[in-house]
N, CA, C and O atoms as a Maestro MAE file, in Angstrom:
{
 s_m_m2io_version
 :::
 2.0.0
}

f_m_ct {
 s_m_title
 :::
 protein
 m_atom[272] {
  # First column is atom index #
  i_m_mmod_type
  r_m_x_coord
  r_m_y_coord
  r_m_z_coord
  i_m_residue_number
  s_m_chain_name
  s_m_pdb_residue_name
  s_m_pdb_atom_name
  i_m_atomic_number
  :::
  1 25 0.840 -1.164 0.000 1 A "MET " " N  " 7
  2 3 0.000 0.000 0.000 1 A "MET " " CA " 6
  3 2 0.897 1.244 0.000 1 A "MET " " C  " 6
  4 15 1.257 1.730 1.072 1 A "MET " " O  " 8
  5 25 1.268 1.771 -1.178 2 A "PRO " " N  " 7
  6 3 2.151 2.929 -1.263 2 A "PRO " " CA " 6
  7 2 1.500 4.211 -0.752 2 A "PRO " " C  " 6
  8 15 0.293 4.425 -0.874 2 A "PRO " " O  " 8
  9 25 2.351 5.045 -0.180 3 A "TYR " " N  " 7
  10 3 1.945 6.352 0.326 3 A "TYR " " CA " 6
  11 2 2.975 7.346 -0.182 3 A "TYR " " C  " 6
  12 15 4.164 7.218 0.111 3 A "TYR " " O  " 8
  13 25 2.522 8.343 -0.946 4 A "VAL " " N  " 7
  14 3 3.403 9.366 -1.487 4 A "VAL " " CA " 6
  15 2 2.982 10.699 -0.885 4 A "VAL " " C  " 6
  16 15 1.799 11.041 -0.885 4 A "VAL " " O  " 8
  17 25 3.965 11.462 -0.366 5 A "ASN " " N  " 7
  18 3 3.677 12.768 0.202 5 A "ASN " " CA " 6
  19 2 4.407 13.811 -0.637 5 A "ASN " " C  " 6
  20 15 5.637 13.851 -0.658 5 A "ASN " " O  " 8
  21 25 3.646 14.652 -1.325 6 A "VAL " " N  " 7
  22 3 4.194 15.704 -2.172 6 A "VAL " " CA " 6
  23 2 4.035 17.019 -1.423 6 A "VAL " " C  " 6
  24 15 2.937 17.373 -0.995 6 A "VAL " " O  " 8
  25 25 5.135 17.734 -1.270 7 A "LYS " " N  " 7
  26 3 5.088 19.033 -0.601 7 A "LYS " " CA " 6
  27 2 5.402 20.111 -1.627 7 A "LYS " " C  " 6
  28 15 6.401 20.035 -2.343 7 A "LYS " " O  " 8
  29 25 4.531 21.116 -1.687 8 A "ILE " " N  " 7
  30 3 4.716 22.236 -2.598 8 A "ILE " " CA " 6
  31 2 4.500 23.524 -1.823 8 A "ILE " " C  " 6
  32 15 3.825 23.538 -0.793 8 A "ILE " " O  " 8
  33 25 5.077 24.603 -2.326 9 A "THR " " N  " 7
  34 3 4.816 25.887 -1.685 9 A "THR " " CA " 6
  35 2 3.411 26.341 -2.044 9 A "THR " " C  " 6
  36 15 2.903 26.054 -3.128 9 A "THR " " O  " 8
  37 25 2.803 27.044 -1.126 10 A "ARG " " N  " 7
  38 3 1.435 27.524 -1.311 10 A "ARG " " CA " 6
  39 2 1.479 28.756 -2.211 10 A "ARG " " C  " 6
  40 15 1.679 29.881 -1.752 10 A "ARG " " O  " 8
  41 25 1.289 28.511 -3.494 11 A "GLU " " N  " 7
  42 3 1.349 29.596 -4.474 11 A "GLU " " CA " 6
  43 2 0.241 29.465 -5.506 11 A "GLU " " C  " 6
  44 15 0.403 29.874 -6.656 11 A "GLU " " O  " 8
  45 25 -0.858 28.909 -5.104 12 A "GLY " " N  " 7
  46 3 -2.012 28.897 -5.988 12 A "GLY " " CA " 6
  47 2 -2.127 27.726 -6.938 12 A "GLY " " C  " 6
  48 15 -2.686 27.875 -8.024 12 A "GLY " " O  " 8
  49 25 -1.616 26.567 -6.566 13 A "ALA " " N  " 7
  50 3 -1.839 25.383 -7.405 13 A "ALA " " CA " 6
  51 2 -3.335 25.141 -7.487 13 A "ALA " " C  " 6
  52 15 -4.032 25.152 -6.473 13 A "ALA " " O  " 8
  53 25 -3.815 24.925 -8.682 14 A "THR " " N  " 7
  54 3 -5.254 24.736 -8.874 14 A "THR " " CA " 6
  55 2 -5.668 23.307 -8.534 14 A "THR " " C  " 6
  56 15 -4.831 22.411 -8.420 14 A "THR " " O  " 8
  57 25 -6.961 23.117 -8.376 15 A "ALA " " N  " 7
  58 3 -7.489 21.768 -8.124 15 A "ALA " " CA " 6
  59 2 -7.130 20.841 -9.282 15 A "ALA " " C  " 6
  60 15 -6.823 19.668 -9.068 15 A "ALA " " O  " 8
  61 25 -7.167 21.362 -10.505 16 A "ALA " " N  " 7
  62 3 -6.826 20.546 -11.677 16 A "ALA " " CA " 6
  63 2 -5.356 20.148 -11.655 16 A "ALA " " C  " 6
  64 15 -5.023 19.010 -11.987 16 A "ALA " " O  " 8
  65 25 -4.477 21.056 -11.272 17 A "GLN " " N  " 7
  66 3 -3.052 20.728 -11.186 17 A "GLN " " CA " 6
  67 2 -2.793 19.683 -10.111 17 A "GLN " " C  " 6
  68 15 -1.997 18.765 -10.305 17 A "GLN " " O  " 8
  69 25 -3.460 19.826 -8.990 18 A "LYS " " N  " 7
  70 3 -3.300 18.846 -7.915 18 A "LYS " " CA " 6
  71 2 -3.823 17.477 -8.348 18 A "LYS " " C  " 6
  72 15 -3.216 16.451 -8.043 18 A "LYS " " O  " 8
  73 25 -4.929 17.468 -9.048 19 A "ALA " " N  " 7
  74 3 -5.484 16.198 -9.542 19 A "ALA " " CA " 6
  75 2 -4.506 15.532 -10.500 19 A "ALA " " C  " 6
  76 15 -4.365 14.309 -10.497 19 A "ALA " " O  " 8
  77 25 -3.834 16.331 -11.316 20 A "GLU " " N  " 7
  78 3 -2.851 15.765 -12.244 20 A "GLU " " CA " 6
  79 2 -1.646 15.204 -11.495 20 A "GLU " " C  " 6
  80 15 -1.136 14.142 -11.853 20 A "GLU " " O  " 8
  81 25 -1.192 15.897 -10.471 21 A "ILE " " N  " 7
  82 3 -0.089 15.391 -9.653 21 A "ILE " " CA " 6
  83 2 -0.467 14.043 -9.054 21 A "ILE " " C  " 6
  84 15 0.312 13.091 -9.107 21 A "ILE " " O  " 8
  85 25 -1.653 13.968 -8.489 22 A "ILE " " N  " 7
  86 3 -2.120 12.716 -7.882 22 A "ILE " " CA " 6
  87 2 -2.173 11.597 -8.915 22 A "ILE " " C  " 6
  88 15 -1.707 10.487 -8.660 22 A "ILE " " O  " 8
  89 25 -2.739 11.892 -10.079 23 A "ALA " " N  " 7
  90 3 -2.858 10.877 -11.127 23 A "ALA " " CA " 6
  91 2 -1.486 10.405 -11.605 23 A "ALA " " C  " 6
  92 15 -1.266 9.206 -11.774 23 A "ALA " " O  " 8
  93 25 -0.566 11.342 -11.821 24 A "ARG " " N  " 7
  94 3 0.738 10.964 -12.348 24 A "ARG " " CA " 6
  95 2 1.598 10.235 -11.320 24 A "ARG " " C  " 6
  96 15 2.325 9.307 -11.676 24 A "ARG " " O  " 8
  97 25 1.530 10.634 -10.062 25 A "MET " " N  " 7
  98 3 2.278 9.915 -9.031 25 A "MET " " CA " 6
  99 2 1.756 8.480 -8.925 25 A "MET " " C  " 6
  100 15 2.530 7.534 -8.770 25 A "MET " " O  " 8
  101 25 0.458 8.339 -9.009 26 A "THR " " N  " 7
  102 3 -0.140 7.000 -8.978 26 A "THR " " CA " 6
  103 2 0.331 6.184 -10.170 26 A "THR " " C  " 6
  104 15 0.695 5.018 -10.024 26 A "THR " " O  " 8
  105 25 0.325 6.801 -11.362 27 A "GLU " " N  " 7
  106 3 0.786 6.109 -12.572 27 A "GLU " " CA " 6
  107 2 2.209 5.593 -12.427 27 A "GLU " " C  " 6
  108 15 2.507 4.470 -12.835 27 A "GLU " " O  " 8
  109 25 3.085 6.396 -11.853 28 A "VAL " " N  " 7
  110 3 4.480 5.987 -11.673 28 A "VAL " " CA " 6
  111 2 4.545 4.704 -10.849 28 A "VAL " " C  " 6
  112 15 5.256 3.765 -11.208 28 A "VAL " " O  " 8
  113 25 3.806 4.666 -9.750 29 A "LEU " " N  " 7
  114 3 3.851 3.476 -8.894 29 A "LEU " " CA " 6
  115 2 3.212 2.258 -9.556 29 A "LEU " " C  " 6
  116 15 3.633 1.125 -9.324 29 A "LEU " " O  " 8
  117 25 2.206 2.497 -10.372 30 A "VAL " " N  " 7
  118 3 1.596 1.392 -11.123 30 A "VAL " " CA " 6
  119 2 2.589 0.880 -12.168 30 A "VAL " " C  " 6
  120 15 2.814 -0.324 -12.284 30 A "VAL " " O  " 8
  121 25 3.182 1.811 -12.929 31 A "ASP " " N  " 7
  122 3 4.086 1.429 -14.023 31 A "ASP " " CA " 6
  123 2 5.398 0.826 -13.533 31 A "ASP " " C  " 6
  124 15 5.862 -0.170 -14.088 31 A "ASP " " O  " 8
  125 25 5.997 1.409 -12.512 32 A "VAL " " N  " 7
  126 3 7.323 0.978 -12.073 32 A "VAL " " CA " 6
  127 2 7.260 -0.209 -11.114 32 A "VAL " " C  " 6
  128 15 8.055 -1.143 -11.224 32 A "VAL " " O  " 8
  129 25 6.319 -0.170 -10.178 33 A "LEU " " N  " 7
  130 3 6.273 -1.209 -9.142 33 A "LEU " " CA " 6
  131 2 5.056 -2.121 -9.235 33 A "LEU " " C  " 6
  132 15 4.862 -2.997 -8.392 33 A "LEU " " O  " 8
  133 25 4.238 -1.912 -10.261 34 A "ASP " " N  " 7
  134 3 3.027 -2.719 -10.467 34 A "ASP " " CA " 6
  135 2 2.103 -2.683 -9.254 34 A "ASP " " C  " 6
  136 15 1.527 -3.701 -8.870 34 A "ASP " " O  " 8
  137 25 1.967 -1.496 -8.654 35 A "LYS " " N  " 7
  138 3 1.096 -1.325 -7.485 35 A "LYS " " CA " 6
  139 2 -0.348 -1.141 -7.912 35 A "LYS " " C  " 6
  140 15 -0.629 -0.669 -9.013 35 A "LYS " " O  " 8
  141 25 -1.238 -1.510 -7.048 36 A "ASP " " N  " 7
  142 3 -2.674 -1.368 -7.293 36 A "ASP " " CA " 6
  143 2 -3.061 0.093 -7.046 36 A "ASP " " C  " 6
  144 15 -2.906 0.581 -5.927 36 A "ASP " " O  " 8
  145 25 -3.559 0.799 -8.063 37 A "PRO " " N  " 7
  146 3 -3.907 2.204 -7.871 37 A "PRO " " CA " 6
  147 2 -4.997 2.419 -6.819 37 A "PRO " " C  " 6
  148 15 -5.084 3.491 -6.220 37 A "PRO " " O  " 8
  149 25 -5.825 1.399 -6.598 38 A "ARG " " N  " 7
  150 3 -6.883 1.530 -5.584 38 A "ARG " " CA " 6
  151 2 -6.321 1.538 -4.166 38 A "ARG " " C  " 6
  152 15 -7.005 1.930 -3.220 38 A "ARG " " O  " 8
  153 25 -5.068 1.102 -4.029 39 A "LEU " " N  " 7
  154 3 -4.429 1.054 -2.714 39 A "LEU " " CA " 6
  155 2 -3.231 1.999 -2.630 39 A "LEU " " C  " 6
  156 15 -2.381 1.858 -1.751 39 A "LEU " " O  " 8
  157 25 -3.170 2.964 -3.550 40 A "THR " " N  " 7
  158 3 -2.074 3.928 -3.603 40 A "THR " " CA " 6
  159 2 -2.579 5.284 -3.129 40 A "THR " " C  " 6
  160 15 -3.553 5.817 -3.660 40 A "THR " " O  " 8
  161 25 -1.913 5.829 -2.135 41 A "PHE " " N  " 7
  162 3 -2.331 7.095 -1.535 41 A "PHE " " CA " 6
  163 2 -1.335 8.193 -1.879 41 A "PHE " " C  " 6
  164 15 -0.125 8.012 -1.746 41 A "PHE " " O  " 8
  165 25 -1.856 9.332 -2.325 42 A "VAL " " N  " 7
  166 3 -1.024 10.495 -2.626 42 A "VAL " " CA " 6
  167 2 -1.580 11.666 -1.828 42 A "VAL " " C  " 6
  168 15 -2.759 12.004 -1.939 42 A "VAL " " O  " 8
  169 25 -0.722 12.278 -1.026 43 A "ILE " " N  " 7
  170 3 -1.102 13.413 -0.196 43 A "ILE " " CA " 6
  171 2 -0.317 14.623 -0.676 43 A "ILE " " C  " 6
  172 15 0.892 14.532 -0.887 43 A "ILE " " O  " 8
  173 25 -0.992 15.754 -0.851 44 A "ILE " " N  " 7
  174 3 -0.324 17.000 -1.220 44 A "ILE " " CA " 6
  175 2 -0.418 17.945 -0.035 44 A "ILE " " C  " 6
  176 15 -1.507 18.281 0.431 44 A "ILE " " O  " 8
  177 25 0.752 18.368 0.446 45 A "ASP " " N  " 7
  178 3 0.824 19.361 1.515 45 A "ASP " " CA " 6
  179 2 1.299 20.671 0.904 45 A "ASP " " C  " 6
  180 15 2.306 20.712 0.198 45 A "ASP " " O  " 8
  181 25 0.565 21.737 1.184 46 A "GLU " " N  " 7
  182 3 0.989 23.063 0.738 46 A "GLU " " CA " 6
  183 2 1.607 23.791 1.923 46 A "GLU " " C  " 6
  184 15 1.030 23.849 3.009 46 A "GLU " " O  " 8
  185 25 2.796 24.346 1.692 47 A "VAL " " N  " 7
  186 3 3.568 24.980 2.746 47 A "VAL " " CA " 6
  187 2 3.730 26.466 2.419 47 A "VAL " " C  " 6
  188 15 4.028 26.831 1.281 47 A "VAL " " O  " 8
  189 25 3.532 27.310 3.423 48 A "GLU " " N  " 7
  190 3 3.737 28.747 3.228 48 A "GLU " " CA " 6
  191 2 5.198 29.018 2.878 48 A "GLU " " C  " 6
  192 15 6.093 28.315 3.347 48 A "GLU " " O  " 8
  193 25 5.436 30.034 2.058 49 A "LEU " " N  " 7
  194 3 6.801 30.357 1.640 49 A "LEU " " CA " 6
  195 2 7.730 30.604 2.818 49 A "LEU " " C  " 6
  196 15 8.895 30.209 2.785 49 A "LEU " " O  " 8
  197 25 7.218 31.256 3.862 50 A "GLU " " N  " 7
  198 3 8.078 31.547 5.010 50 A "GLU " " CA " 6
  199 2 8.351 30.307 5.865 50 A "GLU " " C  " 6
  200 15 9.186 30.350 6.768 50 A "GLU " " O  " 8
  201 25 7.654 29.209 5.586 51 A "ASP " " N  " 7
  202 3 7.865 27.959 6.315 51 A "ASP " " CA " 6
  203 2 8.731 26.967 5.540 51 A "ASP " " C  " 6
  204 15 8.932 25.836 5.983 51 A "ASP " " O  " 8
  205 25 9.242 27.391 4.386 52 A "TRP " " N  " 7
  206 3 10.063 26.529 3.545 52 A "TRP " " CA " 6
  207 2 11.406 27.209 3.387 52 A "TRP " " C  " 6
  208 15 11.469 28.352 2.936 52 A "TRP " " O  " 8
  209 25 12.481 26.528 3.748 53 A "GLY " " N  " 7
  210 3 13.801 27.139 3.705 53 A "GLY " " CA " 6
  211 2 14.694 26.573 2.627 53 A "GLY " " C  " 6
  212 15 14.633 25.386 2.305 53 A "GLY " " O  " 8
  213 25 15.530 27.441 2.070 54 A "VAL " " N  " 7
  214 3 16.525 27.066 1.064 54 A "VAL " " CA " 6
  215 2 17.800 27.845 1.368 54 A "VAL " " C  " 6
  216 15 17.752 29.065 1.528 54 A "VAL " " O  " 8
  217 25 18.906 27.178 1.447 55 A "ALA " " N  " 7
  218 3 20.200 27.841 1.640 55 A "ALA " " CA " 6
  219 2 20.207 28.743 2.866 55 A "ALA " " C  " 6
  220 15 20.824 29.808 2.845 55 A "ALA " " O  " 8
  221 25 19.542 28.339 3.912 56 A "GLY " " N  " 7
  222 3 19.524 29.099 5.156 56 A "GLY " " CA " 6
  223 2 18.560 30.269 5.174 56 A "GLY " " C  " 6
  224 15 18.583 31.072 6.106 56 A "GLY " " O  " 8
  225 25 17.714 30.379 4.160 57 A "LEU " " N  " 7
  226 3 16.751 31.474 4.056 57 A "LEU " " CA " 6
  227 2 15.359 30.922 3.815 57 A "LEU " " C  " 6
  228 15 15.202 29.807 3.317 57 A "LEU " " O  " 8
  229 25 14.344 31.709 4.171 58 A "SER " " N  " 7
  230 3 12.992 31.317 3.763 58 A "SER " " CA " 6
  231 2 12.933 31.420 2.238 58 A "SER " " C  " 6
  232 15 13.730 32.140 1.637 58 A "SER " " O  " 8
  233 25 12.022 30.726 1.628 59 A "THR " " N  " 7
  234 3 11.901 30.759 0.170 59 A "THR " " CA " 6
  235 2 11.699 32.184 -0.327 59 A "THR " " C  " 6
  236 15 12.272 32.567 -1.347 59 A "THR " " O  " 8
  237 25 10.900 32.966 0.371 60 A "SER " " N  " 7
  238 3 10.673 34.363 -0.021 60 A "SER " " CA " 6
  239 2 11.988 35.129 -0.059 60 A "SER " " C  " 6
  240 15 12.280 35.817 -1.037 60 A "SER " " O  " 8
  241 25 12.785 35.015 1.005 61 A "GLU " " N  " 7
  242 3 14.057 35.720 1.084 61 A "GLU " " CA " 6
  243 2 15.057 35.184 0.057 61 A "GLU " " C  " 6
  244 15 15.812 35.954 -0.537 61 A "GLU " " O  " 8
  245 25 15.062 33.876 -0.151 62 A "PHE " " N  " 7
  246 3 15.948 33.274 -1.137 62 A "PHE " " CA " 6
  247 2 15.657 33.820 -2.528 62 A "PHE " " C  " 6
  248 15 16.578 34.156 -3.273 62 A "PHE " " O  " 8
  249 25 14.384 33.906 -2.875 63 A "ARG " " N  " 7
  250 3 14.006 34.428 -4.194 63 A "ARG " " CA " 6
  251 2 14.387 35.891 -4.343 63 A "ARG " " C  " 6
  252 15 14.837 36.310 -5.410 63 A "ARG " " O  " 8
  253 25 14.213 36.661 -3.299 64 A "LYS " " N  " 7
  254 3 14.627 38.071 -3.336 64 A "LYS " " CA " 6
  255 2 16.128 38.178 -3.590 64 A "LYS " " C  " 6
  256 15 16.567 38.997 -4.398 64 A "LYS " " O  " 8
  257 25 16.911 37.354 -2.902 65 A "ALA " " N  " 7
  258 3 18.356 37.377 -3.067 65 A "ALA " " CA " 6
  259 2 18.753 36.965 -4.486 65 A "ALA " " C  " 6
  260 15 19.691 37.531 -5.049 65 A "ALA " " O  " 8
  261 25 18.059 35.996 -5.066 66 A "GLN " " N  " 7
  262 3 18.365 35.529 -6.419 66 A "GLN " " CA " 6
  263 2 18.031 36.589 -7.462 66 A "GLN " " C  " 6
  264 15 18.661 36.633 -8.519 66 A "GLN " " O  " 8
  265 25 17.054 37.439 -7.181 67 A "ALA " " N  " 7
  266 3 16.611 38.457 -8.142 67 A "ALA " " CA " 6
  267 2 17.596 39.625 -8.225 67 A "ALA " " C  " 6
  268 15 17.554 40.397 -9.183 67 A "ALA " " O  " 8
  269 25 18.471 39.762 -7.246 68 A "ARG " " N  " 7
  270 3 19.433 40.889 -7.245 68 A "ARG " " CA " 6
  271 2 20.510 40.732 -8.272 68 A "ARG " " C  " 6
  272 15 21.383 41.592 -8.387 68 A "ARG " " O  " 8
  :::
 }
 m_bond[271] {
  # First column is bond index #
  i_m_from
  i_m_to
  i_m_order
  :::
  1 1 2 1
  2 2 3 1
  3 3 4 2
  4 3 5 1
  5 5 6 1
  6 6 7 1
  7 7 8 2
  8 7 9 1
  9 9 10 1
  10 10 11 1
  11 11 12 2
  12 11 13 1
  13 13 14 1
  14 14 15 1
  15 15 16 2
  16 15 17 1
  17 17 18 1
  18 18 19 1
  19 19 20 2
  20 19 21 1
  21 21 22 1
  22 22 23 1
  23 23 24 2
  24 23 25 1
  25 25 26 1
  26 26 27 1
  27 27 28 2
  28 27 29 1
  29 29 30 1
  30 30 31 1
  31 31 32 2
  32 31 33 1
  33 33 34 1
  34 34 35 1
  35 35 36 2
  36 35 37 1
  37 37 38 1
  38 38 39 1
  39 39 40 2
  40 39 41 1
  41 41 42 1
  42 42 43 1
  43 43 44 2
  44 43 45 1
  45 45 46 1
  46 46 47 1
  47 47 48 2
  48 47 49 1
  49 49 50 1
  50 50 51 1
  51 51 52 2
  52 51 53 1
  53 53 54 1
  54 54 55 1
  55 55 56 2
  56 55 57 1
  57 57 58 1
  58 58 59 1
  59 59 60 2
  60 59 61 1
  61 61 62 1
  62 62 63 1
  63 63 64 2
  64 63 65 1
  65 65 66 1
  66 66 67 1
  67 67 68 2
  68 67 69 1
  69 69 70 1
  70 70 71 1
  71 71 72 2
  72 71 73 1
  73 73 74 1
  74 74 75 1
  75 75 76 2
  76 75 77 1
  77 77 78 1
  78 78 79 1
  79 79 80 2
  80 79 81 1
  81 81 82 1
  82 82 83 1
  83 83 84 2
  84 83 85 1
  85 85 86 1
  86 86 87 1
  87 87 88 2
  88 87 89 1
  89 89 90 1
  90 90 91 1
  91 91 92 2
  92 91 93 1
  93 93 94 1
  94 94 95 1
  95 95 96 2
  96 95 97 1
  97 97 98 1
  98 98 99 1
  99 99 100 2
  100 99 101 1
  101 101 102 1
  102 102 103 1
  103 103 104 2
  104 103 105 1
  105 105 106 1
  106 106 107 1
  107 107 108 2
  108 107 109 1
  109 109 110 1
  110 110 111 1
  111 111 112 2
  112 111 113 1
  113 113 114 1
  114 114 115 1
  115 115 116 2
  116 115 117 1
  117 117 118 1
  118 118 119 1
  119 119 120 2
  120 119 121 1
  121 121 122 1
  122 122 123 1
  123 123 124 2
  124 123 125 1
  125 125 126 1
  126 126 127 1
  127 127 128 2
  128 127 129 1
  129 129 130 1
  130 130 131 1
  131 131 132 2
  132 131 133 1
  133 133 134 1
  134 134 135 1
  135 135 136 2
  136 135 137 1
  137 137 138 1
  138 138 139 1
  139 139 140 2
  140 139 141 1
  141 141 142 1
  142 142 143 1
  143 143 144 2
  144 143 145 1
  145 145 146 1
  146 146 147 1
  147 147 148 2
  148 147 149 1
  149 149 150 1
  150 150 151 1
  151 151 152 2
  152 151 153 1
  153 153 154 1
  154 154 155 1
  155 155 156 2
  156 155 157 1
  157 157 158 1
  158 158 159 1
  159 159 160 2
  160 159 161 1
  161 161 162 1
  162 162 163 1
  163 163 164 2
  164 163 165 1
  165 165 166 1
  166 166 167 1
  167 167 168 2
  168 167 169 1
  169 169 170 1
  170 170 171 1
  171 171 172 2
  172 171 173 1
  173 173 174 1
  174 174 175 1
  175 175 176 2
  176 175 177 1
  177 177 178 1
  178 178 179 1
  179 179 180 2
  180 179 181 1
  181 181 182 1
  182 182 183 1
  183 183 184 2
  184 183 185 1
  185 185 186 1
  186 186 187 1
  187 187 188 2
  188 187 189 1
  189 189 190 1
  190 190 191 1
  191 191 192 2
  192 191 193 1
  193 193 194 1
  194 194 195 1
  195 195 196 2
  196 195 197 1
  197 197 198 1
  198 198 199 1
  199 199 200 2
  200 199 201 1
  201 201 202 1
  202 202 203 1
  203 203 204 2
  204 203 205 1
  205 205 206 1
  206 206 207 1
  207 207 208 2
  208 207 209 1
  209 209 210 1
  210 210 211 1
  211 211 212 2
  212 211 213 1
  213 213 214 1
  214 214 215 1
  215 215 216 2
  216 215 217 1
  217 217 218 1
  218 218 219 1
  219 219 220 2
  220 219 221 1
  221 221 222 1
  222 222 223 1
  223 223 224 2
  224 223 225 1
  225 225 226 1
  226 226 227 1
  227 227 228 2
  228 227 229 1
  229 229 230 1
  230 230 231 1
  231 231 232 2
  232 231 233 1
  233 233 234 1
  234 234 235 1
  235 235 236 2
  236 235 237 1
  237 237 238 1
  238 238 239 1
  239 239 240 2
  240 239 241 1
  241 241 242 1
  242 242 243 1
  243 243 244 2
  244 243 245 1
  245 245 246 1
  246 246 247 1
  247 247 248 2
  248 247 249 1
  249 249 250 1
  250 250 251 1
  251 251 252 2
  252 251 253 1
  253 253 254 1
  254 254 255 1
  255 255 256 2
  256 255 257 1
  257 257 258 1
  258 258 259 1
  259 259 260 2
  260 259 261 1
  261 261 262 1
  262 262 263 1
  263 263 264 2
  264 263 265 1
  265 265 266 1
  266 266 267 1
  267 267 268 2
  268 267 269 1
  269 269 270 1
  270 270 271 1
  271 271 272 2
  :::
 }
}
């Protein structure tokens, strides 16, 4: 019973985009490991930019630094 946890920053992913992520992650497990899609769970967690860090900075601050 596979469980996939996808974490993305909260930046307006649409319901359709999330549905596609779920479908494609499920497909990978079916195709690669021959898992039963009815028993495959995909969870999407959306994280605020200030709660996601890169290179010692929040994502917001990291992006600001990259834009300079």
